[in-house]
N, C-alpha and C positions, 0 to 999 in steps of 0.2 A: 475314923481314921487317923491315923500318927502319921509327924510330918518331922524328918531328921535331918538337921543337917550337918555336914561334916567339912568344916576350913581345912583346906589343903595347904601349905607354903612349900613350894617347889624348890630345888636347889637354882639357883642365878645362876638365869641362863639359859635354862631346859624349860622355860615352858613351852614354846611350840611343843617340842618332842613330846611335853605332855599330854596337852589334845591331843595327838595324831593319836597316841598309846589308849588317850583317856575312849577316843572314838572306835577303837577293835576290842575296850575291855567290856563298853557301856552294857552288852549284851548278856554279860554275866550276872548285874546288877537285875537287869530287867527280866530277864529268864525264872527270876527266883520266887518263890511262894510271897504272895502277898503283895508284890510291887504292883504300884497302880502306873506312876510314873516316874522323871527324876529330870531334873536339868542342871544346868555347871554352867554356873556366870564366872566370870575372868572381873578381879580387883581393878579398877582401874588407878587407884590411887599406885599400890603397890600389882604392879603385873604379874609378878610371881606367885601371886595369893590365887587360888580359886577356892568357890562355896558351892557342896552339891547339895541340891536338895531333891531328895524321895520323900515320897509318898508312899509310905507300908499303910496296909487291912489295919495289922498290929504289931504294937513294939515284940514281938517274942520272932513273927515273920524278921525281924532283921536282925534283932540283939542276939538268940538262938538259931533258930529255922538258917540265915544266911552265915551265920560267923560261922557256925559248924558246920558248912556243905563245903564243894568239888567249886561251886559259884565263887565262894568268898577267895579260894586258893589262888585258884584262875584271879581270879580280879587281882590280887596282888600283885602277884607274880607280874601282870601288865603293865603294875600305877607304881604299884610300892617303893622300886627302887627311885624313884622323881620328889619322895617326899624326905625335905630338909628334917622334921620331927614328926613327929607323929600326930596326925590329924586332933581335931579338934572336934566332939562330937556332941550333939546334942537330940533331945526328942524332945515335940511339942504336942499336946493335947489340942483337939478339935471344938473350941470354945463358943463358936458364935456361927 
């Protein structure tokens, strides 16, 4: 199992609209091959930042299958315009 983290910085003052859009668009990730679950957390010190955590079966399920799918295109169409800068994405192995 692979853990993906993506840190989003949202345009100032648009966090509530982003949350509404995310609620509509999360299905595009959740319905994708290899997605087991996801969580979105809002920053406390910086409330215009969010971290998305997604558990994928394999790295390729995220980096190839999802990224080259219509689900990714649809996901970005719903939430992408809220991003003040490109998301910072990292992947982690399960070690213990």
